[in-house]
C-alpha positions as CSV (number, residue, x, y, z in Angstrom):
1,M,65.5,-134.1,111.6
2,V,62.5,-136.0,112.8
3,K,61.6,-139.6,111.8
4,L,57.9,-139.8,112.3
5,A,56.2,-142.9,113.5
6,E,53.2,-145.0,112.7
7,P,51.1,-145.9,115.7
8,N,53.0,-147.9,118.3
9,E,56.3,-147.1,116.7
10,S,59.1,-144.9,118.0
11,V,59.7,-141.2,117.0
12,I,63.3,-140.3,116.6
13,V,64.6,-136.7,116.6
14,E,68.1,-136.5,115.2
15,P,70.8,-136.3,116.6
16,W,69.5,-139.0,119.0
17,D,71.3,-137.8,122.1
18,E,70.1,-137.6,125.7
19,H,68.4,-134.2,125.1
20,N,66.3,-135.3,122.2
21,R,65.5,-138.6,123.9
22,A,64.2,-136.4,126.8
23,L,62.2,-134.3,124.3
24,V,60.6,-137.3,122.8
25,G,60.0,-138.8,126.2
26,N,57.8,-135.7,126.9
27,A,56.4,-135.1,123.4
28,H,55.7,-138.6,122.1
29,P,56.9,-141.3,124.5
30,E,57.4,-144.7,123.0
31,D,55.6,-146.5,125.9
32,W,52.5,-144.3,125.8
33,V,49.3,-146.3,126.0
34,N,46.2,-144.5,124.6
35,P,43.3,-144.5,127.1
36,E,39.9,-146.0,126.5
37,P,37.7,-143.3,124.9
38,A,34.9,-141.8,126.9
39,E,31.4,-142.5,125.6
40,R,31.2,-138.9,124.3
41,Y,33.5,-135.9,124.7
42,N,32.5,-132.2,125.1
43,L,35.6,-131.4,122.9
44,V,38.0,-133.4,120.8
45,V,41.1,-131.5,119.7
46,I,43.2,-132.6,116.8
47,G,46.7,-131.3,117.1
48,G,49.0,-130.8,120.1
49,G,50.7,-127.5,119.2
50,T,50.0,-124.2,120.8
51,A,46.4,-123.8,119.6
52,G,45.5,-127.4,120.5
53,L,47.2,-127.4,123.9
54,V,45.6,-124.1,125.0
55,T,42.2,-125.3,123.9
56,A,42.5,-128.7,125.5
57,I,44.0,-127.8,128.8
58,G,41.9,-124.6,129.1
59,S,38.7,-126.5,128.4
60,A,39.6,-129.3,130.8
61,G,40.3,-126.8,133.5
62,L,36.7,-125.5,133.1
63,G,35.3,-129.0,133.7
64,A,34.9,-130.2,130.1
65,R,35.6,-133.8,129.1
66,V,38.4,-133.3,126.5
67,A,40.4,-135.6,124.2
68,L,43.6,-134.4,122.4
69,I,45.0,-136.2,119.4
70,E,48.6,-135.7,118.2
71,R,50.3,-137.8,115.5
72,E,53.9,-136.3,115.8
73,L,55.4,-134.3,118.6
74,M,53.4,-132.5,121.3
75,G,54.3,-128.8,121.3
76,G,54.0,-128.5,117.6
77,D,56.2,-126.3,115.4
78,C,56.9,-123.7,118.2
79,L,58.6,-126.1,120.6
80,N,60.2,-128.4,118.2
81,F,61.1,-126.5,115.0
82,G,60.3,-122.8,115.5
83,C,60.3,-120.3,118.3
84,V,62.1,-122.3,120.9
85,P,65.1,-123.7,119.0
86,S,65.5,-120.6,116.8
87,K,65.6,-118.2,119.8
88,A,68.2,-120.4,121.5
89,L,70.4,-120.0,118.5
90,I,69.8,-116.3,118.1
91,R,70.8,-115.8,121.7
92,A,74.1,-117.6,121.1
93,A,74.7,-115.6,118.0
94,R,74.2,-112.4,119.9
95,A,76.8,-113.5,122.4
96,A,79.2,-114.2,119.6
97,A,78.6,-110.7,118.1
98,D,79.0,-109.0,121.5
99,V,82.4,-110.7,122.0
100,R,83.6,-109.3,118.6
101,I,82.7,-105.8,119.6
102,A,83.6,-106.0,123.2
103,G,86.6,-103.7,122.6
104,E,84.3,-100.8,121.9
105,Y,83.2,-101.0,125.5
106,G,86.7,-101.2,126.9
107,V,86.6,-105.0,127.4
108,E,89.7,-106.7,126.0
109,V,88.9,-110.2,124.7
110,P,91.9,-112.4,123.8
111,S,92.2,-113.1,120.1
112,G,91.1,-116.4,118.8
113,A,87.7,-116.5,120.3
114,R,85.4,-118.7,118.2
115,V,82.0,-120.2,118.1
116,N,81.8,-123.9,119.1
117,F,78.9,-124.8,116.9
118,P,78.3,-128.3,118.3
119,A,78.1,-126.8,121.8
120,V,75.7,-124.2,120.6
121,M,73.4,-126.9,119.2
122,E,73.8,-129.0,122.3
123,R,72.7,-126.1,124.4
124,M,69.6,-125.6,122.2
125,R,68.6,-129.2,122.5
126,R,69.1,-129.2,126.2
127,L,66.9,-126.1,126.7
128,R,64.3,-127.3,124.3
129,A,64.0,-130.6,126.2
130,R,63.6,-128.7,129.5
131,I,60.8,-126.5,128.0
132,S,59.1,-129.5,126.5
133,K,57.8,-130.5,130.0
134,A,55.2,-127.8,129.7
135,D,53.8,-129.2,126.5
136,S,54.1,-132.9,127.5
137,V,51.6,-135.7,127.4
138,W,52.1,-136.0,131.1
139,R,51.1,-132.4,131.8
140,C,48.0,-132.9,129.7
141,R,47.0,-136.0,131.5
142,E,47.5,-134.3,134.8
143,A,45.2,-131.5,133.6
144,G,42.4,-134.1,132.9
145,V,42.9,-134.4,129.1
146,D,42.7,-137.8,127.4
147,V,45.7,-137.9,125.1
148,F,45.7,-140.1,122.0
149,L,48.9,-140.5,120.0
150,G,48.3,-141.3,116.3
151,Q,46.8,-140.0,113.2
152,G,43.3,-138.6,113.8
153,R,40.7,-138.9,111.0
154,F,37.1,-137.8,110.9
155,S,34.8,-140.7,110.3
156,G,31.7,-138.5,110.4
157,P,30.3,-135.1,111.3
158,D,30.7,-135.9,115.1
159,S,33.3,-138.6,115.3
160,V,37.1,-139.1,114.9
161,E,39.1,-142.3,114.6
162,V,42.6,-142.6,116.0
163,A,44.7,-145.8,116.4
164,G,41.7,-148.0,115.9
165,K,39.5,-146.2,118.4
166,T,36.4,-144.0,117.8
167,L,36.0,-140.7,119.7
168,R,32.6,-139.1,119.6
169,F,32.2,-135.4,120.3
170,A,29.8,-132.6,120.8
171,K,32.3,-130.2,119.5
172,A,35.8,-130.6,117.9
173,V,38.7,-128.3,117.1
174,I,41.2,-128.7,114.2
175,A,44.6,-127.4,115.3
176,T,47.0,-129.3,113.1
177,G,49.2,-126.4,112.2
178,A,51.3,-125.9,109.1
179,R,54.6,-127.0,107.7
180,A,57.3,-125.7,105.5
181,A,56.5,-125.6,101.7
182,A,59.2,-125.7,99.0
183,P,58.9,-123.2,96.2
184,P,59.0,-124.6,92.6
185,I,62.7,-123.9,92.0
186,P,64.3,-126.1,89.3
187,G,66.8,-128.6,90.8
188,L,65.9,-127.8,94.4
189,E,64.4,-131.1,95.3
190,E,67.3,-133.0,93.7
191,A,69.9,-131.0,95.5
192,D,68.2,-131.5,98.9
193,F,67.6,-128.6,101.2
194,L,67.0,-127.6,104.8
195,T,63.8,-126.2,106.3
196,N,62.9,-125.1,109.8
197,Q,62.0,-128.8,110.4
198,T,65.5,-130.0,109.7
199,V,68.0,-127.1,110.2
200,F,67.9,-127.6,114.0
201,G,69.2,-131.1,113.6
202,L,72.6,-129.8,112.2
203,T,75.7,-130.8,114.2
204,E,78.3,-129.1,111.9
205,L,78.3,-125.5,110.8
206,P,77.9,-125.1,107.1
207,R,80.8,-123.2,105.7
208,R,78.7,-121.7,103.0
209,L,74.9,-121.3,103.3
210,A,72.3,-120.0,100.9
211,V,69.0,-118.9,102.5
212,I,66.0,-118.5,100.1
213,G,63.6,-115.9,101.3
214,A,64.2,-112.7,103.2
215,G,61.2,-112.8,105.4
216,P,61.4,-113.1,109.2
217,L,62.7,-116.7,109.2
218,G,65.2,-116.0,106.5
219,C,66.6,-112.8,108.1
220,E,66.8,-114.3,111.6
221,L,68.7,-117.4,110.5
222,S,70.8,-115.7,107.9
223,Q,72.1,-113.3,110.6
224,T,72.5,-116.2,113.1
225,F,74.6,-118.4,110.9
226,A,76.6,-115.5,109.6
227,R,77.5,-114.7,113.2
228,F,78.4,-118.3,113.8
229,G,80.9,-118.0,110.9
230,S,79.1,-119.2,107.8
231,Q,79.4,-117.4,104.5
232,V,75.7,-116.5,103.9
233,Y,73.9,-115.6,100.7
234,L,70.4,-114.3,101.2
235,V,68.2,-114.7,98.1
236,E,64.9,-112.8,97.8
237,T,62.6,-112.3,94.8
238,A,61.4,-108.8,96.0
239,H,63.5,-105.7,96.4
240,G,65.3,-105.5,99.8
241,I,64.2,-107.5,102.8
242,L,61.1,-108.0,104.9
243,P,58.7,-106.8,102.3
244,N,55.8,-106.6,104.7
245,E,57.6,-104.3,107.2
246,D,58.1,-100.6,107.5
247,R,60.7,-99.6,104.9
248,D,62.7,-97.4,107.3
249,A,62.9,-100.4,109.7
250,A,63.9,-102.8,107.0
251,Q,66.7,-100.5,105.8
252,I,68.2,-100.3,109.3
253,L,68.2,-104.1,109.6
254,L,69.6,-104.5,106.1
255,Q,72.7,-102.5,107.0
256,S,73.1,-104.7,110.1
257,L,73.0,-107.8,108.0
258,I,75.5,-106.4,105.6
259,R,77.9,-105.6,108.5
260,D,77.5,-109.2,109.6
261,G,78.9,-110.3,106.2
262,I,75.7,-111.4,104.5
263,T,75.5,-111.1,100.7
264,L,72.0,-110.1,99.7
265,L,70.8,-111.1,96.3
266,C,67.5,-109.4,96.0
267,C,65.1,-108.9,93.1
268,G,66.1,-112.5,92.4
269,S,64.8,-114.0,89.2
270,D,65.2,-117.3,87.3
271,L,66.7,-119.1,90.3
272,K,68.1,-122.6,89.5
273,V,69.8,-125.1,91.7
274,K,72.1,-127.9,90.7
275,K,73.9,-130.5,92.9
276,E,77.6,-130.8,92.1
277,R,80.5,-132.6,93.5
278,G,81.8,-129.5,95.3
279,G,78.4,-128.5,96.8
280,K,75.2,-127.1,95.6
281,R,75.3,-124.5,92.8
282,L,72.8,-121.7,92.6
283,T,72.4,-119.4,89.7
284,V,70.1,-116.4,90.0
285,G,69.6,-113.0,88.3
286,S,69.9,-110.0,90.7
287,H,69.8,-106.4,89.6
288,G,70.5,-107.3,86.0
289,Q,73.5,-109.5,86.7
290,R,73.7,-113.3,86.7
291,Q,75.0,-114.5,90.0
292,D,76.7,-118.0,90.3
293,I,77.4,-119.3,93.8
294,T,78.3,-122.7,95.3
295,V,77.2,-123.5,98.9
296,D,77.3,-126.5,101.2
297,E,73.6,-126.2,102.4
298,I,70.5,-124.4,101.2
299,L,67.9,-123.3,103.8
300,V,64.4,-122.6,102.4
301,G,62.6,-119.9,104.5
302,V,59.5,-119.2,102.4
303,G,56.1,-120.7,102.3
304,R,53.8,-122.6,104.7
305,R,51.4,-125.4,103.9
306,P,48.4,-126.2,106.2
307,N,48.4,-129.7,107.6
308,V,45.1,-130.9,106.3
309,E,46.1,-134.2,104.6
310,G,45.0,-137.4,106.2
311,L,42.2,-135.8,108.2
312,D,39.3,-136.9,105.9
313,L,37.8,-133.4,106.3
314,D,35.2,-134.2,103.6
315,K,33.6,-136.9,105.8
316,A,33.1,-134.2,108.4
317,G,31.8,-131.6,106.0
318,V,34.7,-129.2,106.6
319,A,35.8,-127.0,103.7
320,F,39.4,-126.2,103.1
321,D,41.8,-125.1,100.3
322,E,45.5,-124.5,99.9
323,S,45.4,-121.6,102.4
324,G,43.9,-123.7,105.1
325,V,40.6,-124.7,106.8
326,A,37.9,-122.2,106.0
327,V,36.5,-120.5,109.2
328,N,34.2,-117.6,109.9
329,D,35.0,-114.8,112.3
330,R,34.1,-117.0,115.3
331,L,36.6,-119.7,114.0
332,Q,33.7,-122.0,113.1
333,T,34.2,-124.3,110.1
334,T,31.5,-125.2,107.5
335,N,30.5,-127.9,110.0
336,P,29.0,-125.9,112.9
337,R,30.2,-128.5,115.4
338,I,33.8,-128.1,114.4
339,Y,36.1,-125.2,114.9
340,A,39.7,-124.5,113.8
341,A,42.5,-122.4,115.3
342,G,46.2,-121.6,114.7
343,D,48.4,-122.1,111.7
344,V,46.0,-124.5,109.9
345,C,43.7,-121.4,109.3
346,P,44.4,-118.7,106.8
347,G,46.1,-115.6,108.2
348,Y,48.8,-114.9,110.7
349,K,51.2,-117.8,111.6
350,F,52.3,-116.7,115.1
351,T,52.3,-118.7,118.3
352,H,50.6,-115.9,120.2
353,N,47.9,-115.7,117.6
354,S,47.3,-119.4,118.0
355,D,47.1,-119.0,121.7
356,F,44.4,-116.3,121.6
357,Q,42.5,-118.0,118.8
358,A,42.3,-121.0,121.1
359,R,40.8,-118.8,123.8
360,I,38.2,-117.6,121.3
361,V,37.4,-121.3,120.5
362,I,36.8,-122.1,124.1
363,Q,34.4,-119.3,124.5
364,N,32.5,-120.0,121.4
365,A,32.5,-123.8,121.4
366,L,31.7,-124.4,125.1
367,F,29.7,-121.4,126.1
368,F,27.8,-120.2,123.0
369,G,30.1,-117.1,123.0
370,R,30.3,-114.6,120.2
371,A,34.0,-113.8,120.4
372,R,35.5,-112.7,117.1
373,A,39.0,-113.3,115.7
374,S,38.9,-110.0,113.9
375,A,38.8,-108.2,117.2
376,L,42.2,-109.4,118.2
377,T,45.1,-106.9,118.1
378,I,48.0,-109.0,116.8
379,P,51.6,-107.8,117.4
380,W,54.6,-109.4,115.8
381,C,58.4,-109.3,116.1
382,T,61.3,-110.4,113.9
383,Y,64.0,-111.4,116.2
384,T,67.0,-110.1,114.3
385,D,69.6,-107.7,115.8
386,P,68.1,-105.1,116.0
387,E,64.6,-106.5,116.3
388,I,61.7,-105.2,114.4
389,A,58.4,-105.2,116.3
390,H,55.1,-104.0,114.9
391,V,51.4,-103.7,115.9
392,G,48.4,-102.3,114.2
393,L,48.4,-100.3,111.0
394,S,51.4,-99.2,109.0
395,E,51.5,-96.0,106.9
396,R,51.0,-98.2,103.9
397,D,48.0,-100.0,105.4
398,A,46.4,-96.7,106.4
399,K,46.9,-95.2,103.0
400,A,45.3,-98.3,101.4
401,R,42.3,-97.9,103.6
402,G,42.0,-94.2,103.0
403,I,42.8,-93.4,106.7
404,R,44.7,-90.2,107.3
405,V,47.3,-90.5,110.0
406,R,49.9,-88.4,111.8
407,T,53.2,-90.1,112.4
408,F,55.6,-89.4,115.3
409,V,59.1,-90.8,115.3
410,Q,61.6,-90.9,118.2
411,E,65.2,-91.9,117.1
412,L,67.1,-94.0,119.6
413,G,70.1,-91.8,119.0
414,D,68.3,-89.2,121.2
415,V,67.5,-91.7,124.1
416,D,70.1,-91.7,126.9
417,R,70.0,-95.5,127.6
418,A,70.4,-96.4,123.9
419,I,73.4,-94.1,123.8
420,L,74.9,-95.7,126.9
421,D,74.2,-99.2,125.5
422,G,75.8,-98.4,122.2
423,E,72.5,-99.3,120.5
424,V,71.5,-96.1,118.8
425,E,70.4,-97.5,115.4
426,G,66.6,-97.7,115.7
427,F,63.5,-95.8,116.4
428,V,60.0,-95.8,117.7
429,K,57.4,-94.8,115.2
430,V,53.7,-94.3,116.2
431,H,50.8,-93.6,113.9
432,L,47.8,-91.6,115.2
433,G,44.4,-91.0,113.7
434,E,44.3,-87.5,112.1
435,G,43.2,-85.0,114.7
436,T,43.1,-87.5,117.5
437,G,45.4,-89.1,120.0
438,K,44.2,-92.6,119.1
439,I,47.1,-95.0,118.3
440,L,46.4,-96.9,115.1
441,G,49.8,-98.6,114.7
442,A,53.4,-98.6,115.8
443,T,56.8,-100.0,114.7
444,I,59.8,-100.3,117.0
445,V,63.4,-101.0,115.8
446,A,65.7,-101.7,118.8
447,R,67.7,-104.6,120.2
448,H,64.8,-105.6,122.5
449,A,62.0,-104.2,120.4
450,G,59.8,-107.2,121.2
451,E,60.0,-106.4,124.9
452,M,59.1,-102.8,124.3
453,L,56.1,-103.3,122.0
454,P,53.5,-104.6,124.6
455,E,53.0,-101.2,126.0
456,L,51.7,-99.9,122.7
457,T,49.8,-103.1,122.0
458,L,48.1,-102.6,125.4
459,A,47.2,-99.0,124.4
460,I,45.7,-100.0,121.1
461,T,43.8,-103.0,122.6
462,H,42.2,-100.9,125.3
463,G,41.8,-97.6,123.4
464,L,44.4,-95.7,125.5
465,G,45.5,-92.6,123.6
466,L,49.0,-91.4,123.3
467,G,48.3,-88.7,125.9
468,K,47.7,-91.5,128.5
469,V,51.0,-93.1,127.5
470,A,52.8,-89.7,127.9
471,S,51.3,-89.3,131.4
472,T,52.7,-92.7,132.6
473,I,56.0,-92.5,134.4
474,H,58.7,-94.6,132.7
475,T,61.8,-95.7,134.6
476,Y,65.0,-93.8,133.7
477,P,67.2,-94.7,132.0
478,T,65.6,-97.3,129.7
479,Q,65.2,-97.6,126.0
480,A,61.4,-97.8,126.5
481,E,61.6,-94.2,127.5
482,A,61.5,-93.5,123.7
483,I,57.8,-94.3,123.9
484,R,57.2,-91.7,126.5
485,K,59.2,-89.2,124.5
486,I,56.8,-89.9,121.6
487,G,54.0,-89.0,123.9
488,D,55.7,-85.7,124.8
489,Q,56.0,-85.0,121.0
490,Y,52.3,-85.5,120.7
491,N,51.4,-83.3,123.7
492,R,53.5,-80.4,122.3
493,T,51.3,-80.5,119.1
494,R,48.2,-79.9,121.3
495,L,49.6,-76.5,122.3
496,T,48.1,-74.7,119.3
497,P,48.9,-70.9,118.8
498,F,45.5,-70.1,120.2
499,V,46.1,-72.2,123.3
500,K,49.5,-70.7,123.8
501,R,48.0,-67.1,123.6
502,L,45.4,-68.0,126.2
503,F,48.1,-69.5,128.4
504,R,50.3,-66.4,128.1
505,K,47.3,-64.2,129.1
506,W,46.6,-66.4,132.1
507,L,50.2,-66.2,133.3
508,A,50.2,-62.4,132.8
509,W,47.0,-62.1,134.8
510,T,48.3,-64.3,137.7
511,R,51.6,-62.4,138.1
């Protein structure tokens, strides 16, 4: 949990131990003194998350005079409440799962092994504090950025006020991100609940946990807490899990979640929450039956709300709505001086998307560039076990756009390294344009799918066909060899009956 501060007040991240004190010392130090503003900045950036940091530090490195404003913690959601802490917990949960199945590999583990949850959380806080140095006010200052801590507000079309000081700019960037939004569930507010902004402050493992939302966050943390020892109930209004993913991929993950002891209540309807003496009671309809469960904590993993409040965007002539700040394809707002990037914009909410949108902003704001956000190829990964990684079009996307595709699938059960690793549940699926070797999309299900996907992302980004992938030597044995095997499948389809007849005639003539 984070207690936010007014200007010149302390920020406290609970639990207030040495690691969180180190985090705050980097991300919002109590003794920080805002500099005197320059007469005019080339660029003023509001928001110190990924989009803001990349924009500010990148621009300063090119010689621009840059100011960065942050009201809460430098590093934004990714460092403090998202990618960094969640992946630390996921890694610990995988270690716990590996211990439980060690016997399958001939490794005898003494009985009684358990997860020390306070130690898991302490490790996460320690590593998060270590990583926070890269996003710190000190690094920004060393890079030549003027850092202002406090609430930034537009006072006109070319000026921002922060902590009683006025910053004038030639260009500005809104990179204030987004935060968790609670769905309108009766009784939820009264019962109290966790979000990604509070769950990483836990010091005791919830014995019973309900997770609302079977999207990426809900699936990742459901599996993580189940492996730590919580009894987890995963509630989803749609059928199954990960409604935006490949159905075959989601089905493999669902079976993994069930093996980890998670109870899925999908097709959920009429969800109600009530706080009682013994815990928090949830009633929900699922597949025609009324479910009644009591838990110790509720984690909400659905919905994001853009951080636009308090910015006085109307004074700057910047349009916005509930989905975020309105931008064109060059990430320019309705005020041509002002750009926006990252989670405050409609669309993908990924750290790597924020990073590359920031690069577009630098080109367009400082150098009259014409870079387009729609030209980005955006991959993503859900870091469950197994992971599900995706890039480009899915079969469903292609059908909706009237695009005919050929699909090639390589099961991990036929890949030597996956067999040796005992990780045969998964596949690589690649979609090609009909009659071509052009890769339109791909999905990978594997324990390290996120590490395997960049090869296919590279191919799509630079127009490399599947034939080029097949002609690239892959180290043996690796699970990534599944991608090369997909290429071999494609090459075999190029040997049409006519080509085979010609080839046979050639061989006969050369004997």
